[in-house]
PASEBA-1860 file (N, C-alpha, C; in nm, 3 decimals):
! residues 221
1> MGPNRPNV> 4.410/3.439/-3.437/4.293/3.497/-3.367/4.319/3.608/-3.286 ~ 4.246/3.718/-3.291/4.281/3.828/-3.216/4.245/3.812/-3.072 ~ 4.302/3.891/-2.982/4.256/3.869/-2.828/4.127/3.896/-2.795 ~ 4.047/3.985/-2.864/3.908/4.010/-2.836/3.813/3.941/-2.920 ~ 3.853/3.864/-3.002/3.776/3.781/-3.101/3.711/3.665/-3.038 ~ 3.581/3.659/-3.007/3.537/3.534/-2.953/3.555/3.404/-3.020 ~ 3.590/3.304/-2.934/3.609/3.162/-2.975/3.472/3.107/-3.022 ~ 3.457/3.084/-3.148/3.335/3.046/-3.204/3.288/2.908/-3.152
9> CSVGLVDE> 3.400/2.815/-3.148/3.383/2.678/-3.084/3.336/2.686/-2.951 ~ 3.402/2.765/-2.864/3.359/2.785/-2.721/3.225/2.831/-2.706 ~ 3.193/2.931/-2.765/3.055/2.984/-2.769/2.960/2.892/-2.803 ~ 2.976/2.805/-2.912/2.885/2.702/-2.942/2.876/2.610/-2.835 ~ 2.984/2.579/-2.764/2.976/2.475/-2.655/2.893/2.514/-2.546 ~ 2.908/2.632/-2.505/2.845/2.706/-2.406/2.691/2.707/-2.422 ~ 2.657/2.760/-2.547/2.523/2.754/-2.587/2.456/2.625/-2.589 ~ 2.525/2.516/-2.635/2.457/2.378/-2.634/2.445/2.335/-2.492
17> EGEARVQH> 2.550/2.364/-2.396/2.537/2.322/-2.268/2.412/2.389/-2.196 ~ 2.414/2.516/-2.219/2.312/2.593/-2.170/2.166/2.540/-2.199 ~ 2.147/2.512/-2.328/2.022/2.465/-2.378/1.996/2.331/-2.318 ~ 2.105/2.249/-2.302/2.087/2.117/-2.240/2.036/2.126/-2.095 ~ 2.077/2.231/-2.029/2.041/2.238/-1.879/1.892/2.290/-1.877 ~ 1.869/2.381/-1.972/1.722/2.425/-1.979/1.621/2.318/-2.011 ~ 1.662/2.227/-2.118/1.595/2.124/-2.140/1.565/2.010/-2.026 ~ 1.684/2.002/-1.957/1.685/1.899/-1.836/1.583/1.953/-1.731
25> RAYDTLLA> 1.581/2.090/-1.703/1.508/2.147/-1.612/1.353/2.129/-1.652 ~ 1.353/2.151/-1.772/1.205/2.141/-1.823/1.138/1.998/-1.818 ~ 1.229/1.911/-1.845/1.211/1.757/-1.823/1.162/1.716/-1.693 ~ 1.258/1.783/-1.595/1.233/1.741/-1.449/1.093/1.804/-1.404 ~ 1.071/1.925/-1.460/0.944/1.982/-1.408/0.826/1.916/-1.467 ~ 0.829/1.859/-1.597/0.714/1.773/-1.659/0.719/1.641/-1.580 ~ 0.829/1.588/-1.553/0.829/1.460/-1.471/0.767/1.477/-1.338 ~ 0.792/1.588/-1.266/0.715/1.604/-1.137/0.578/1.637/-1.145
33> RGEDRRAQ> 0.537/1.717/-1.256/0.391/1.737/-1.276/0.320/1.595/-1.312 ~ 0.388/1.516/-1.383/0.332/1.379/-1.424/0.315/1.293/-1.291 ~ 0.410/1.300/-1.215/0.407/1.226/-1.085/0.290/1.275/-0.996 ~ 0.284/1.399/-0.987/0.166/1.457/-0.907/0.031/1.414/-0.976 ~ 0.020/1.424/-1.100/-0.102/1.385/-1.164/-0.137/1.225/-1.144 ~ -0.029/1.154/-1.149/-0.053/1.007/-1.119/-0.089/0.976/-0.986 ~ -0.034/1.056/-0.880/-0.074/1.054/-0.755/-0.231/1.107/-0.734 ~ -0.270/1.211/-0.806/-0.404/1.240/-0.799/-0.498/1.138/-0.854
41> ILGVAQRL> -0.466/1.073/-0.966/-0.545/0.975/-1.023/-0.560/0.857/-0.924 ~ -0.453/0.820/-0.863/-0.449/0.713/-0.762/-0.546/0.743/-0.664 ~ -0.530/0.856/-0.608/-0.623/0.895/-0.488/-0.773/0.885/-0.528 ~ -0.797/0.948/-0.646/-0.940/0.932/-0.691/-0.988/0.790/-0.720 ~ -0.900/0.705/-0.771/-0.928/0.565/-0.796/-0.941/0.501/-0.662 ~ -0.869/0.529/-0.565/-0.889/0.451/-0.442/-1.026/0.487/-0.381 ~ -1.060/0.599/-0.389/-1.187/0.655/-0.330/-1.316/0.566/-0.406 ~ -1.295/0.586/-0.539/-1.417/0.525/-0.620/-1.397/0.364/-0.608
49> LARNGWRS> -1.309/0.306/-0.609/-1.286/0.172/-0.593/-1.343/0.131/-0.446 ~ -1.324/0.191/-0.353/-1.364/0.156/-0.217/-1.513/0.167/-0.210 ~ -1.571/0.267/-0.282/-1.718/0.293/-0.288/-1.790/0.190/-0.384 ~ -1.733/0.157/-0.494/-1.811/0.089/-0.605/-1.742/-0.029/-0.644 ~ -1.625/-0.068/-0.604/-1.552/-0.187/-0.653/-1.502/-0.173/-0.804 ~ -1.427/-0.274/-0.843/-1.363/-0.244/-0.971/-1.470/-0.279/-1.088 ~ -1.560/-0.361/-1.057/-1.655/-0.408/-1.160/-1.747/-0.270/-1.197 ~ -1.776/-0.208/-1.103/-1.862/-0.082/-1.118/-1.791/0.044/-1.147
57> TSVAQIAR> -1.666/0.047/-1.146/-1.581/0.158/-1.154/-1.508/0.154/-1.302 ~ -1.548/0.262/-1.394/-1.482/0.247/-1.526/-1.365/0.355/-1.529 ~ -1.273/0.338/-1.633/-1.175/0.432/-1.651/-1.228/0.574/-1.671 ~ -1.346/0.590/-1.743/-1.407/0.716/-1.779/-1.459/0.773/-1.649 ~ -1.513/0.703/-1.543/-1.546/0.763/-1.424/-1.427/0.820/-1.351 ~ -1.325/0.732/-1.345/-1.193/0.779/-1.262/-1.147/0.910/-1.336 ~ -1.143/0.903/-1.464/-1.086/1.009/-1.542/-1.164/1.147/-1.519 ~ -1.305/1.132/-1.518/-1.380/1.248/-1.504/-1.361/1.294/-1.356
65> AAGLSPAG> -1.365/1.215/-1.260/-1.339/1.257/-1.112/-1.201/1.332/-1.097 ~ -1.107/1.285/-1.176/-0.977/1.337/-1.171/-0.963/1.463/-1.267 ~ -1.061/1.495/-1.324/-1.058/1.620/-1.414/-0.973/1.599/-1.550 ~ -0.990/1.469/-1.592/-0.923/1.438/-1.714/-1.016/1.365/-1.814 ~ -0.960/1.353/-1.941/-1.053/1.269/-2.035/-0.983/1.128/-2.019 ~ -1.060/1.031/-2.063/-1.022/0.898/-2.061/-0.874/0.872/-2.120 ~ -0.859/0.949/-2.226/-0.732/0.927/-2.307/-0.613/1.002/-2.221 ~ -0.653/1.111/-2.153/-0.546/1.165/-2.059/-0.516/1.073/-1.948
73> LLHHFDSK> -0.612/0.998/-1.897/-0.582/0.909/-1.780/-0.476/0.791/-1.844 ~ -0.529/0.749/-1.962/-0.443/0.643/-2.009/-0.315/0.678/-2.067 ~ -0.290/0.809/-2.070/-0.137/0.857/-2.079/-0.051/0.822/-1.962 ~ -0.118/0.807/-1.851/-0.046/0.786/-1.715/-0.052/0.628/-1.675 ~ -0.164/0.561/-1.722/-0.175/0.422/-1.707/-0.234/0.354/-1.814 ~ -0.170/0.255/-1.875/-0.204/0.199/-2.008/-0.356/0.136/-2.013 ~ -0.381/0.093/-1.902/-0.511/0.010/-1.899/-0.571/0.021/-1.753 ~ -0.696/-0.031/-1.749/-0.761/-0.039/-1.628/-0.680/-0.138/-1.512
81> TELLHAVL> -0.636/-0.247/-1.583/-0.558/-0.343/-1.508/-0.436/-0.289/-1.443 ~ -0.368/-0.211/-1.521/-0.254/-0.148/-1.481/-0.267/-0.048/-1.364 ~ -0.385/0.030/-1.371/-0.421/0.110/-1.272/-0.464/0.032/-1.133 ~ -0.537/-0.065/-1.160/-0.579/-0.166/-1.040/-0.454/-0.197/-0.972 ~ -0.343/-0.244/-1.030/-0.221/-0.289/-0.989/-0.147/-0.173/-0.915 ~ -0.166/-0.045/-0.982/-0.096/0.058/-0.913/-0.159/0.094/-0.783 ~ -0.298/0.085/-0.778/-0.351/0.137/-0.644/-0.307/0.014/-0.536 ~ -0.294/-0.104/-0.575/-0.245/-0.207/-0.479/-0.096/-0.182/-0.447
89> DARDADDL> -0.014/-0.129/-0.548/0.117/-0.094/-0.516/0.125/0.023/-0.409 ~ 0.032/0.108/-0.397/0.024/0.213/-0.318/-0.013/0.160/-0.178 ~ -0.097/0.067/-0.177/-0.134/0.007/-0.034/-0.019/-0.075/0.014 ~ 0.055/-0.146/-0.086/0.160/-0.219/-0.030/0.274/-0.115/0.023 ~ 0.308/-0.011/-0.040/0.397/0.089/0.007/0.355/0.142/0.131 ~ 0.225/0.182/0.153/0.180/0.218/0.281/0.205/0.131/0.384 ~ 0.173/0.004/0.368/0.206/-0.105/0.465/0.353/-0.113/0.503 ~ 0.437/-0.134/0.391/0.589/-0.137/0.421/0.646/-0.018/0.500
97> ARVDRSGD> 0.591/0.114/0.484/0.631/0.221/0.560/0.590/0.221/0.697 ~ 0.476/0.143/0.724/0.422/0.143/0.881/0.467/0.024/0.948 ~ 0.510/-0.082/0.890/0.529/-0.213/0.945/0.672/-0.243/0.963 ~ 0.712/-0.288/1.078/0.846/-0.342/1.106/0.841/-0.501/1.102 ~ 0.872/-0.561/0.992/0.838/-0.707/0.977/0.951/-0.796/1.073 ~ 1.051/-0.724/1.120/1.123/-0.801/1.212/1.107/-0.755/1.356 ~ 0.998/-0.677/1.371/0.968/-0.619/1.519/0.873/-0.704/1.595 ~ 0.847/-0.653/1.708/0.772/-0.740/1.801/0.619/-0.754/1.750
105> LIEQIMKI> 0.573/-0.881/1.744/0.446/-0.909/1.674/0.330/-0.829/1.747 ~ 0.331/-0.830/1.877/0.215/-0.753/1.948/0.227/-0.609/1.931 ~ 0.341/-0.554/1.923/0.371/-0.404/1.898/0.310/-0.376/1.767 ~ 0.354/-0.450/1.660/0.309/-0.429/1.522/0.155/-0.438/1.516 ~ 0.092/-0.538/1.561/-0.060/-0.529/1.569/-0.128/-0.420/1.642 ~ -0.062/-0.361/1.733/-0.122/-0.244/1.798/-0.113/-0.117/1.713 ~ -0.033/-0.118/1.611/-0.018/-0.002/1.522/-0.131/0.002/1.415 ~ -0.195/-0.115/1.404/-0.292/-0.116/1.277/-0.414/-0.030/1.304
113> PGRFRDSP> -0.462/-0.006/1.413/-0.584/0.093/1.439/-0.538/0.226/1.362 ~ -0.419/0.272/1.394/-0.371/0.403/1.350/-0.371/0.405/1.183 ~ -0.343/0.305/1.126/-0.339/0.284/0.980/-0.482/0.289/0.933 ~ -0.569/0.215/0.999/-0.724/0.240/0.968/-0.753/0.377/0.949 ~ -0.716/0.468/1.070/-0.772/0.593/1.072/-0.701/0.690/0.965 ~ -0.577/0.651/0.944/-0.482/0.751/0.856/-0.521/0.731/0.705 ~ -0.543/0.610/0.667/-0.554/0.557/0.527/-0.693/0.488/0.508 ~ -0.813/0.558/0.541/-0.940/0.474/0.508/-0.956/0.430/0.367
121> DLVGMYAV> -0.920/0.519/0.283/-0.954/0.484/0.133/-0.871/0.365/0.101 ~ -0.756/0.363/0.144/-0.662/0.233/0.118/-0.725/0.099/0.183 ~ -0.766/0.127/0.293/-0.833/0.009/0.367/-0.967/-0.035/0.282 ~ -1.044/0.060/0.268/-1.177/0.037/0.211/-1.151/-0.027/0.067 ~ -1.049/0.032/-0.007/-1.032/-0.026/-0.137/-0.985/-0.170/-0.148 ~ -0.891/-0.191/-0.051/-0.838/-0.327/-0.035/-0.941/-0.430/-0.005 ~ -1.027/-0.399/0.092/-1.120/-0.487/0.140/-1.220/-0.522/0.032 ~ -1.281/-0.414/-0.044/-1.358/-0.435/-0.156/-1.301/-0.518/-0.268
129> LLVENLEP> -1.182/-0.488/-0.299/-1.113/-0.559/-0.416/-1.091/-0.714/-0.372 ~ -1.061/-0.741/-0.231/-1.042/-0.864/-0.181/-1.163/-0.954/-0.219 ~ -1.274/-0.893/-0.166/-1.408/-0.973/-0.185/-1.451/-0.976/-0.330 ~ -1.416/-0.894/-0.419/-1.458/-0.903/-0.561/-1.364/-1.010/-0.637 ~ -1.250/-1.045/-0.573/-1.136/-1.125/-0.657/-1.122/-1.262/-0.565 ~ -1.235/-1.314/-0.519/-1.207/-1.435/-0.447/-1.203/-1.551/-0.554 ~ -1.270/-1.533/-0.656/-1.272/-1.664/-0.749/-1.136/-1.668/-0.832 ~ -1.087/-1.796/-0.857/-0.948/-1.808/-0.911/-0.945/-1.746/-1.043
137> DAPLHDRL> -1.052/-1.712/-1.123/-1.034/-1.650/-1.259/-1.044/-1.502/-1.242 ~ -1.068/-1.437/-1.126/-1.082/-1.292/-1.118/-0.940/-1.239/-1.148 ~ -0.930/-1.116/-1.198/-0.816/-1.055/-1.235/-0.699/-1.027/-1.145 ~ -0.748/-1.002/-1.021/-0.650/-0.979/-0.915/-0.632/-1.083/-0.802 ~ -0.693/-1.205/-0.841/-0.699/-1.314/-0.754/-0.556/-1.367/-0.712 ~ -0.474/-1.382/-0.800/-0.347/-1.429/-0.772/-0.268/-1.331/-0.697 ~ -0.272/-1.209/-0.728/-0.188/-1.116/-0.659/-0.244/-1.107/-0.507 ~ -0.373/-1.099/-0.490/-0.424/-1.089/-0.355/-0.405/-1.215/-0.274
145> LGRYRAAL> -0.409/-1.339/-0.334/-0.373/-1.449/-0.269/-0.231/-1.454/-0.229 ~ -0.148/-1.407/-0.308/0.009/-1.392/-0.275/0.025/-1.309/-0.157 ~ -0.055/-1.195/-0.168/-0.038/-1.101/-0.053/-0.086/-1.171/0.085 ~ -0.199/-1.234/0.079/-0.252/-1.289/0.198/-0.145/-1.391/0.240 ~ -0.080/-1.474/0.161/0.014/-1.576/0.203/0.133/-1.502/0.259 ~ 0.170/-1.392/0.208/0.293/-1.326/0.259/0.252/-1.257/0.394 ~ 0.136/-1.236/0.418/0.096/-1.189/0.558/0.091/-1.295/0.659 ~ 0.045/-1.404/0.599/0.066/-1.540/0.701/0.199/-1.565/0.738
153> DTVEAGIR> 0.303/-1.555/0.621/0.448/-1.576/0.653/0.501/-1.490/0.744 ~ 0.471/-1.358/0.743/0.510/-1.256/0.839/0.468/-1.278/0.969 ~ 0.347/-1.314/1.003/0.300/-1.336/1.132/0.374/-1.458/1.181 ~ 0.356/-1.556/1.104/0.426/-1.679/1.149/0.564/-1.673/1.181 ~ 0.646/-1.608/1.112/0.783/-1.558/1.141/0.797/-1.483/1.264 ~ 0.697/-1.400/1.297/0.700/-1.318/1.436/0.682/-1.419/1.551 ~ 0.590/-1.510/1.535/0.567/-1.605/1.639/0.684/-1.685/1.663 ~ 0.749/-1.741/1.551/0.862/-1.846/1.557/0.996/-1.753/1.640
161> RGQCAGRY> 0.999/-1.628/1.592/1.108/-1.540/1.668/1.089/-1.555/1.807 ~ 0.958/-1.527/1.855/0.933/-1.520/1.997/0.949/-1.652/2.063 ~ 0.931/-1.757/1.995/0.956/-1.904/2.028/1.109/-1.927/2.055 ~ 1.188/-1.889/1.955/1.327/-1.901/1.957/1.389/-1.825/2.086 ~ 1.333/-1.711/2.101/1.372/-1.623/2.198/1.336/-1.672/2.337 ~ 1.252/-1.766/2.341/1.186/-1.823/2.480/1.091/-1.750/2.542 ~ 1.028/-1.652/2.467/0.919/-1.574/2.518/0.786/-1.639/2.482 ~ 0.773/-1.714/2.382/0.652/-1.769/2.334/0.650/-1.937/2.364
169> RTDLDPAV> 0.535/-1.981/2.394/0.534/-2.125/2.395/0.571/-2.203/2.266 ~ 0.634/-2.316/2.282/0.672/-2.398/2.173/0.567/-2.496/2.121 ~ 0.470/-2.525/2.226/0.369/-2.625/2.181/0.266/-2.556/2.084 ~ 0.277/-2.442/2.054/0.180/-2.380/1.952/0.237/-2.392/1.814 ~ 0.156/-2.416/1.732/0.189/-2.429/1.582/0.182/-2.271/1.518 ~ 0.289/-2.215/1.500/0.293/-2.084/1.456/0.196/-2.057/1.319 ~ 0.208/-2.151/1.230/0.123/-2.154/1.099/-0.017/-2.143/1.132 ~ -0.078/-2.214/1.217/-0.199/-2.213/1.250/-0.247/-2.090/1.323
177> KAVEIVAF> -0.163/-2.060/1.426/-0.192/-1.929/1.486/-0.192/-1.800/1.397 ~ -0.098/-1.806/1.289/-0.086/-1.714/1.189/-0.218/-1.682/1.137 ~ -0.290/-1.788/1.082/-0.425/-1.795/1.013/-0.522/-1.720/1.110 ~ -0.518/-1.761/1.232/-0.617/-1.690/1.320/-0.604/-1.528/1.342 ~ -0.468/-1.508/1.348/-0.451/-1.366/1.369/-0.477/-1.278/1.239 ~ -0.439/-1.330/1.128/-0.469/-1.261/1.003/-0.615/-1.258/0.976 ~ -0.683/-1.362/1.014/-0.838/-1.361/1.007/-0.902/-1.258/1.094 ~ -0.843/-1.224/1.215/-0.899/-1.119/1.301/-0.875/-0.993/1.228
185> LNGMETSW> -0.750/-0.962/1.180/-0.723/-0.833/1.115/-0.811/-0.800/0.998 ~ -0.826/-0.912/0.910/-0.909/-0.888/0.797/-1.060/-0.859/0.841 ~ -1.102/-0.938/0.940/-1.236/-0.926/0.981/-1.248/-0.768/1.050 ~ -1.144/-0.718/1.119/-1.160/-0.591/1.180/-1.163/-0.489/1.074 ~ -1.098/-0.506/0.973/-1.105/-0.409/0.847/-1.253/-0.394/0.808 ~ -1.320/-0.522/0.787/-1.451/-0.510/0.722/-1.546/-0.453/0.833 ~ -1.526/-0.490/0.955/-1.625/-0.429/1.056/-1.613/-0.297/1.077 ~ -1.486/-0.240/1.068/-1.468/-0.087/1.090/-1.518/-0.017/0.965
193> LLDRSLPL> -1.503/-0.067/0.854/-1.551/0.001/0.732/-1.704/0.007/0.734 ~ -1.770/-0.102/0.799/-1.915/-0.098/0.813/-1.962/-0.016/0.919 ~ -1.879/0.004/1.025/-1.919/0.084/1.139/-1.798/0.168/1.190 ~ -1.777/0.278/1.151/-1.653/0.356/1.197/-1.653/0.411/1.333 ~ -1.773/0.395/1.409/-1.772/0.410/1.546/-1.713/0.320/1.641 ~ -1.677/0.207/1.585/-1.607/0.097/1.661/-1.485/0.158/1.745 ~ -1.467/0.125/1.875/-1.352/0.167/1.949/-1.241/0.080/1.918 ~ -1.166/0.117/1.808/-1.067/0.023/1.749/-0.951/-0.002/1.862
201> TEIFEDYT> -0.920/0.113/1.917/-0.805/0.108/2.015/-0.829/-0.005/2.119 ~ -0.950/0.013/2.179/-0.996/-0.065/2.297/-0.999/-0.224/2.244 ~ -1.050/-0.234/2.132/-1.081/-0.373/2.062/-0.923/-0.430/2.056 ~ -0.845/-0.359/1.987/-0.712/-0.420/1.976/-0.634/-0.438/2.094 ~ -0.648/-0.349/2.192/-0.583/-0.380/2.318/-0.634/-0.505/2.377 ~ -0.760/-0.525/2.387/-0.819/-0.649/2.447/-0.773/-0.784/2.367 ~ -0.773/-0.754/2.243/-0.729/-0.874/2.160/-0.587/-0.910/2.190 ~ -0.504/-0.806/2.188/-0.342/-0.841/2.206/-0.326/-0.890/2.345
209> RSLEQQLM> -0.392/-0.854/2.438/-0.379/-0.905/2.582/-0.403/-1.056/2.579 ~ -0.532/-1.073/2.520/-0.567/-1.221/2.506/-0.463/-1.313/2.419 ~ -0.415/-1.245/2.324/-0.304/-1.313/2.227/-0.181/-1.341/2.319 ~ -0.137/-1.245/2.398/-0.023/-1.251/2.473/-0.035/-1.385/2.572 ~ -0.154/-1.380/2.635/-0.175/-1.483/2.730/-0.166/-1.623/2.660 ~ -0.217/-1.630/2.542/-0.209/-1.755/2.457/-0.077/-1.794/2.407 ~ 0.014/-1.690/2.380/0.140/-1.709/2.329/0.248/-1.739/2.429 ~ 0.237/-1.658/2.543/0.342/-1.661/2.644/0.325/-1.787/2.738
217> HASTF> 0.436/-1.804/2.797/0.449/-1.911/2.904/0.360/-1.867/3.010 ~ 0.297/-1.960/3.093/0.216/-1.930/3.207/0.298/-1.864/3.311 ~ 0.428/-1.903/3.333/0.513/-1.848/3.434/0.538/-1.696/3.423 ~ 0.511/-1.637/3.290/0.543/-1.493/3.253/0.438/-1.418/3.340 ~ 0.317/-1.473/3.368/0.207/-1.377/3.430/0.210/-1.393/3.581
END
C-alpha cells in the first residue's frame, strides 16, 4: 500500500464512528424533547385534575390542552391510569425534595405552607384525587391509602425520635398523635384550596406552638 493511499478499513471505521456519534446526539435530542413533552403533559394534567377530578377529565381533554392528539398523548403515557400514577409520582417527588424525614418534626411542619404556595396544582390535584378514591374499589385507593399510612409512619417516627432524645414526653402515644397531626395537614390543604386568603404562616405557627406544648416536657417551658 503506497504512503499516500488511504486506509480503506480505517476510513470505514471513522465513518461508522462518526455516524454513530451523530445518531447518539440525535437520540439524546429526541429523548430530551420527549421528557419536556412528558413534563408539559403532567403540568396540564395536574391543572385539569385539580379542577375537574379524574372522573370528569378525559385523555382527549388533557391532550387538547397540551396541544396534542389523543394518540400523541398515548405515545408518552400508555393509558389514563398510567398518567394518573405519573402525576402522583410527581407529587411524591416534590414532597421528597422538600421534606427531611429524619429532621425535626416541628421544623418540617413549618415548611408546609411554602409547599402549598409553590405547588398549588400539585396540592389541589392530590386533594381532589384523595376524595375521589376513598372507596376500596376506586382505581387509586390502594396507592393513596399506602401514602397516607407512610405519612403516619413518618410523623410517628419523628415523635419517637424526640422521645428517645428526651425532648418529648414519653406518656404520649406517637401513633395516636400522628393521626391527629396528619389530619390537621390534610384539613389545611382542603381549607386553603377553598380559601386562598387564609393566613397559612400564622395558622401553622399557632398550631406548632400548641403542638410543642403538648409534646414537650412541662419543665421545658
